[in-house]
C-alpha positions as CSV (number, residue, x, y, z in Angstrom):
1,M,40.9,-9.5,-9.4
2,T,42.6,-11.4,-6.6
3,A,40.7,-14.5,-5.8
4,P,38.7,-14.4,-2.6
5,R,39.9,-16.5,0.4
6,P,37.8,-19.6,1.0
7,W,36.6,-17.6,4.0
8,P,38.0,-14.9,6.3
9,G,40.6,-16.2,8.7
10,D,41.5,-14.9,12.1
11,P,40.2,-11.3,12.3
12,A,43.5,-10.3,14.0
13,D,44.7,-9.4,10.5
14,D,42.1,-6.6,10.4
15,E,43.5,-3.1,9.8
16,H,45.1,-1.0,12.5
17,V,42.5,1.5,14.0
18,P,44.0,4.9,14.9
19,P,42.8,6.9,17.9
20,A,39.3,8.4,17.5
21,A,39.0,12.0,16.4
22,A,37.3,14.6,18.7
23,T,33.5,14.7,18.6
24,P,32.2,17.8,16.7
25,A,29.9,20.3,18.4
26,E,26.3,18.9,18.7
27,G,24.9,22.0,17.0
28,D,27.2,21.7,14.0
29,L,26.3,18.0,13.7
30,R,22.6,18.6,13.8
31,A,23.0,21.4,11.2
32,R,24.9,19.1,8.9
33,L,22.2,16.4,9.3
34,A,19.4,18.8,8.5
35,A,21.2,19.9,5.4
36,A,21.7,16.3,4.3
37,A,18.1,15.5,4.9
38,D,17.0,18.5,2.8
39,A,19.3,17.5,0.0
40,S,17.8,14.0,0.0
41,D,14.5,15.3,-1.4
42,A,12.1,12.6,-0.2
43,P,8.8,12.4,1.6
44,D,10.4,10.9,4.7
45,V,14.1,11.1,5.6
46,V,15.9,9.9,8.7
47,L,19.7,10.3,9.2
48,A,20.9,8.6,12.4
49,V,24.5,9.0,13.6
50,S,26.4,7.4,16.4
51,R,29.7,8.8,17.5
52,H,31.4,6.7,20.1
53,G,28.0,5.4,21.2
54,R,26.4,8.9,21.4
55,R,23.4,9.0,19.1
56,T,22.0,12.0,17.1
57,L,19.0,11.6,14.9
58,H,17.4,14.0,12.4
59,S,14.1,13.3,10.6
60,G,12.4,15.4,8.0
61,G,11.1,15.2,4.5
62,T,8.8,16.8,1.9
63,G,5.7,14.8,2.9
64,T,3.1,15.2,5.6
65,P,4.6,13.8,8.8
66,P,3.2,10.4,9.7
67,D,1.3,9.8,12.9
68,V,4.2,7.8,14.3
69,P,7.5,9.8,14.6
70,R,9.6,9.1,11.5
71,E,12.5,7.8,13.6
72,D,10.2,5.1,15.1
73,L,9.1,3.6,11.8
74,R,10.5,0.5,10.1
75,Y,12.2,1.2,6.7
76,E,12.9,-1.1,3.9
77,I,16.7,-1.4,3.4
78,G,16.8,-3.5,0.2
79,S,20.2,-4.7,-0.7
80,A,21.7,-3.5,2.6
81,T,20.1,-6.7,3.8
82,K,23.2,-8.4,2.5
83,T,25.2,-7.1,5.4
84,F,22.9,-9.0,7.7
85,T,23.2,-12.2,5.6
86,G,27.0,-11.8,5.5
87,L,27.1,-11.6,9.3
88,L,24.8,-14.6,9.6
89,L,27.0,-16.7,7.4
90,A,30.1,-15.6,9.3
91,R,28.4,-16.7,12.6
92,L,27.5,-20.1,11.1
93,V,31.1,-20.6,9.9
94,R,32.6,-19.6,13.2
95,R,30.3,-21.9,15.1
96,G,31.2,-24.8,12.8
97,A,27.8,-25.3,11.3
98,L,29.3,-24.5,7.8
99,T,32.7,-23.9,6.2
100,G,31.7,-21.5,3.4
101,G,33.3,-24.0,1.0
102,E,30.2,-26.1,0.5
103,A,28.9,-26.5,-3.1
104,A,25.7,-24.6,-3.3
105,A,24.2,-27.1,-5.8
106,S,24.9,-30.0,-3.4
107,C,23.1,-28.1,-0.6
108,L,20.1,-27.5,-2.7
109,D,20.0,-30.9,-4.5
110,P,22.0,-33.5,-2.5
111,G,23.7,-36.1,-4.7
112,R,23.8,-33.8,-7.7
113,P,27.2,-33.9,-9.5
114,V,28.9,-30.5,-9.1
115,G,32.1,-30.9,-11.2
116,S,35.6,-29.8,-10.4
117,A,34.9,-26.1,-9.9
118,P,31.5,-25.8,-8.1
119,V,29.9,-22.5,-7.0
120,T,30.4,-22.4,-3.2
121,L,28.6,-20.5,-0.5
122,A,31.6,-18.1,-0.3
123,H,31.4,-17.4,-4.0
124,L,27.7,-16.5,-3.7
125,M,28.3,-14.2,-0.7
126,T,31.3,-12.4,-2.4
127,H,29.6,-12.0,-5.8
128,T,32.2,-14.2,-7.5
129,A,29.9,-17.1,-8.5
130,G,29.7,-16.1,-12.2
131,L,26.0,-15.4,-11.9
132,P,24.2,-12.4,-13.5
133,G,22.6,-9.8,-11.3
134,L,19.2,-11.4,-11.8
135,P,17.9,-14.7,-13.4
136,R,17.5,-14.6,-17.2
137,D,13.7,-14.8,-17.0
138,F,13.3,-12.4,-14.1
139,V,12.3,-9.3,-16.2
140,P,9.6,-11.0,-18.3
141,R,8.0,-12.4,-15.1
142,A,8.4,-9.2,-13.1
143,L,7.4,-6.7,-15.8
144,P,3.6,-6.5,-14.9
145,A,4.5,-5.4,-11.4
146,W,7.7,-3.5,-12.2
147,R,6.6,-0.3,-10.4
148,T,5.1,-2.0,-7.4
149,N,6.5,-5.5,-6.4
150,P,8.5,-7.1,-9.1
151,Y,10.3,-9.6,-6.8
152,A,7.1,-11.0,-5.5
153,R,6.5,-12.6,-8.8
154,Y,9.7,-14.7,-8.5
155,P,9.3,-17.2,-5.7
156,A,11.9,-19.3,-3.9
157,D,11.5,-22.4,-6.0
158,R,12.0,-20.5,-9.2
159,V,15.2,-18.9,-7.8
160,T,16.8,-22.2,-6.9
161,D,15.6,-23.9,-10.2
162,A,17.1,-21.0,-12.2
163,F,20.4,-21.5,-10.3
164,L,20.6,-25.2,-10.8
165,R,19.9,-24.8,-14.5
166,H,22.4,-21.9,-15.0
167,R,25.8,-22.5,-16.6
168,P,28.4,-19.9,-15.5
169,R,30.4,-18.2,-18.2
170,H,33.4,-17.9,-16.0
171,R,35.1,-20.2,-13.5
172,P,33.7,-19.4,-10.0
173,G,36.1,-17.2,-8.0
174,T,37.7,-15.5,-10.9
175,R,35.5,-12.5,-11.6
176,W,33.4,-10.2,-9.5
177,H,29.9,-9.2,-10.6
178,Y,27.3,-7.9,-8.1
179,S,24.4,-10.3,-8.0
180,N,21.1,-10.2,-6.1
181,F,20.5,-13.6,-7.7
182,G,23.6,-15.0,-6.0
183,V,22.9,-13.9,-2.5
184,A,19.3,-15.0,-2.9
185,V,20.6,-18.5,-3.8
186,L,22.9,-18.3,-0.8
187,G,20.0,-17.9,1.5
188,H,18.2,-20.9,0.2
189,A,21.4,-23.0,0.2
190,V,22.2,-22.1,3.8
191,A,18.6,-23.0,4.8
192,A,18.9,-26.3,3.0
193,A,22.3,-27.1,4.5
194,T,21.2,-26.4,8.1
195,G,17.6,-27.6,7.8
196,T,16.4,-24.3,9.1
197,P,14.5,-21.5,7.2
198,W,16.7,-18.4,6.5
199,Q,14.5,-16.1,8.4
200,D,14.7,-18.3,11.5
201,L,18.5,-18.5,11.2
202,L,18.7,-14.7,10.9
203,T,16.5,-14.3,13.9
204,E,18.4,-16.8,16.0
205,H,22.0,-15.8,15.1
206,V,21.8,-12.1,14.3
207,L,18.6,-10.3,15.3
208,R,18.1,-11.8,18.8
209,P,21.8,-11.7,19.9
210,L,22.1,-8.1,18.8
211,G,18.8,-7.1,20.4
212,L,17.2,-6.0,17.2
213,S,13.6,-6.0,18.3
214,G,12.6,-3.3,15.8
215,T,13.7,-5.4,12.8
216,A,11.4,-7.5,10.6
217,L,11.6,-9.5,7.4
218,E,8.2,-8.5,6.0
219,A,5.6,-5.8,6.5
220,E,3.7,-6.1,9.7
221,D,1.7,-3.0,10.5
222,P,0.9,0.0,8.2
223,K,1.1,2.2,11.3
224,T,4.7,1.3,12.0
225,D,6.0,0.4,8.6
226,A,7.2,3.4,6.5
227,T,5.3,4.0,3.3
228,G,7.4,4.1,0.1
229,H,6.8,6.3,-2.9
230,R,7.4,6.3,-6.6
231,K,10.0,8.5,-8.3
232,D,7.6,11.5,-8.2
233,G,7.8,11.5,-4.4
234,R,4.0,11.6,-4.1
235,T,2.5,8.3,-5.2
236,P,2.6,5.6,-2.5
237,V,3.6,2.0,-3.3
238,P,2.7,-1.2,-1.4
239,P,5.1,-2.7,1.1
240,F,8.0,-4.5,-0.6
241,D,7.7,-8.3,-1.0
242,A,11.1,-9.9,-1.6
243,G,9.7,-13.1,-3.0
244,G,12.4,-15.7,-3.3
245,F,15.1,-13.0,-2.8
246,Q,14.8,-12.6,1.0
247,A,18.5,-13.0,1.8
248,A,19.3,-10.3,-0.7
249,G,16.7,-7.7,0.3
250,A,14.0,-8.5,2.8
251,V,15.1,-6.6,6.0
252,R,13.2,-3.6,7.3
253,A,14.2,-1.9,10.5
254,T,13.9,1.2,12.6
255,P,16.8,3.7,12.4
256,H,17.7,2.9,16.1
257,D,17.9,-0.8,15.3
258,L,20.1,0.0,12.3
259,L,22.4,2.1,14.5
260,T,22.5,-0.8,17.1
261,F,23.6,-3.1,14.2
262,L,26.3,-0.7,13.1
263,E,27.5,0.0,16.6
264,A,28.1,-3.7,17.1
265,H,30.4,-3.7,14.1
266,L,32.3,-0.7,15.6
267,D,32.7,-2.2,19.0
268,P,32.3,-6.0,18.9
269,A,33.7,-6.6,22.4
270,G,31.2,-8.2,24.7
271,S,28.8,-9.1,21.9
272,P,27.8,-12.8,21.5
273,A,28.6,-12.3,17.8
274,A,32.0,-10.7,18.5
275,G,34.1,-13.1,16.3
276,A,31.8,-12.8,13.3
277,L,31.5,-9.0,13.7
278,R,35.3,-8.8,13.5
279,A,35.4,-11.3,10.6
280,V,33.1,-9.3,8.4
281,R,35.6,-6.4,8.4
282,V,38.4,-8.5,7.0
283,P,39.1,-7.9,3.2
284,V,38.4,-11.1,1.2
285,L,39.0,-9.7,-2.4
286,R,40.5,-6.8,-4.2
287,R,39.6,-5.8,-7.8
288,G,40.0,-3.1,-10.4
289,P,43.1,-1.0,-11.3
290,D,45.7,-1.4,-8.6
291,H,43.2,-3.5,-6.6
292,R,41.6,-0.3,-5.4
293,H,38.2,-1.8,-4.9
294,V,38.2,-3.8,-1.6
295,H,35.4,-6.0,-0.4
296,T,34.7,-8.0,2.8
297,M,32.2,-10.8,2.9
298,A,29.5,-8.2,3.7
299,W,30.7,-4.7,3.1
300,F,32.2,-2.4,0.4
301,R,35.3,-0.9,1.9
302,H,36.8,2.5,0.7
303,P,39.8,4.4,2.1
304,T,39.6,7.7,3.8
305,D,42.3,9.9,5.2
306,G,42.0,8.3,8.6
307,G,41.3,4.7,7.7
308,P,38.8,2.4,5.9
309,M,35.1,3.2,5.7
310,Y,32.6,0.3,5.4
311,F,29.3,0.8,3.7
312,H,26.4,-0.7,1.8
313,S,23.4,0.9,0.2
314,G,20.0,-0.6,-0.8
315,A,16.8,0.2,-2.6
316,T,13.3,-1.2,-3.1
317,P,10.5,0.1,-5.4
318,G,9.7,2.9,-2.9
319,Q,12.5,3.3,-0.4
320,Q,16.3,3.7,-0.1
321,A,18.9,3.1,2.6
322,F,22.6,3.6,3.3
323,L,24.5,1.9,6.1
324,G,28.1,2.7,6.9
325,F,30.7,2.9,9.7
326,R,34.2,4.2,10.3
327,P,36.3,2.6,12.9
328,D,38.9,5.5,12.8
329,T,36.3,8.0,14.0
330,G,34.0,5.7,15.9
331,T,31.2,6.8,13.6
332,A,28.2,5.0,12.3
333,L,25.5,6.3,9.9
334,A,22.1,4.8,9.1
335,A,20.2,6.8,6.5
336,V,16.8,6.0,5.1
337,C,14.2,7.6,2.8
338,T,10.9,6.9,1.2
339,R,11.3,7.7,-2.4
340,R,12.3,5.3,-5.2
341,F,15.7,5.8,-6.7
342,R,15.8,7.9,-9.9
343,A,18.4,9.1,-12.3
344,R,21.0,11.4,-10.5
345,D,19.2,10.7,-7.2
346,P,21.0,12.6,-4.4
347,F,20.2,10.4,-1.4
348,V,23.0,7.8,-1.4
349,A,25.7,10.3,-2.6
350,T,24.7,12.7,0.2
351,A,24.8,9.9,2.9
352,Y,28.2,8.6,1.6
353,A,29.7,12.1,1.5
354,F,28.4,12.8,5.1
355,L,30.2,9.7,6.5
356,A,33.3,10.1,4.4
357,E,33.7,13.7,5.6
358,T,32.9,13.1,9.2
C-alpha cells in the first residue's frame, strides 16, 4: 500500500474529465430503474438518478406503499455517512481550522504523550490508523440488541476510551483496514479539537451550505422517516441509533437531498464548499495488487471505460444505501432500500452495476 498523503493537496491534480456522453432516452432510463428496483427485493426502494442536472426517480418495493411518497421519506444511509464526514473534514482543513495531521489522542486528551508515530485525523479518515473495524468489546455489549440497535449500546465516552486504551498492531499509515471505529473516533476528535459537537459542525459546514434541508442525524418523525425491516423483508425494526458512532453512520436523508449532495460533487463550481468538494475526489492512497484499489478521503474510486467512478455504500439493521457519481458521464445515483443486508443481497450489486454501466 502506498502511504496516504498527510492530506490532499491542490485539487488541480484531479483526473482529466472527458466530455459527457449523450443522455439516454427517458423511457429507457425509467425501464432500467424499474428493473433495478425489482431486482433489489425490498419493501421500499428508491433509485434516484441525475444526468447533467436532470433528475429521474423511481420508487417501488414489495411492501405496502407508505402514506408519504417513498421518494419524500428520509432513509438511513449507514456507512455512506462517511462521505459527509470526509467532506466536513476537508472543509475544516481548507478553512485552516485543522490540518489533518493532528494526533487524535491529543485532541481527545490534551497533554497526553502520543509517541513518535501517533494516529492522526488523516489516518482515521483514510482507514489507515491500525484500528479494527469495531472496538474489542463491542460485540459483547451489543449482542442483546444485535437485531435492532446494537450501536446504541456503545456510547461516545466508551468509543473514545476504547481508542485511548488501544495499542495498534501496525504503524499508523502503513496498512489499510476499513474501520467504523476509526471514523467514529475521528468525529469525537474533530469535535474536541474545535470545541463544537460533530453534528453542529456537519450542519454548519456541509448540510446548510449545500441546502440539505431534508437531511437529519437522528429519527425525527415516523411519518417522514422510512421504516427499516429485518432480513425477512416483513418485520419492522426501530429507527437506527448510532450511539457513539455518529460520524460513521448517523446520516439519514431524502433521495432528493442525496442527489443534491452528489450533484455538488459533480459540479462544485459556485458552491461555498467548492474547494473541499474537489479535494475529496483526489486519490490519497492506493493498495492491493498493482495498486488497483484507489481511495480518496471520502470515497472508493473504481475505473470505468470512460473514467473514474466514486461510490460508497452503507447499511443499518434495517436499511441499505448506495451513493455514487461519475464525472465522465455527469451521472449521480442515490439508491436506498428498507431491508437489512443478507447473504448474497442483490441491492448494492444492482446499484453499482447500474452506475458502472450508465
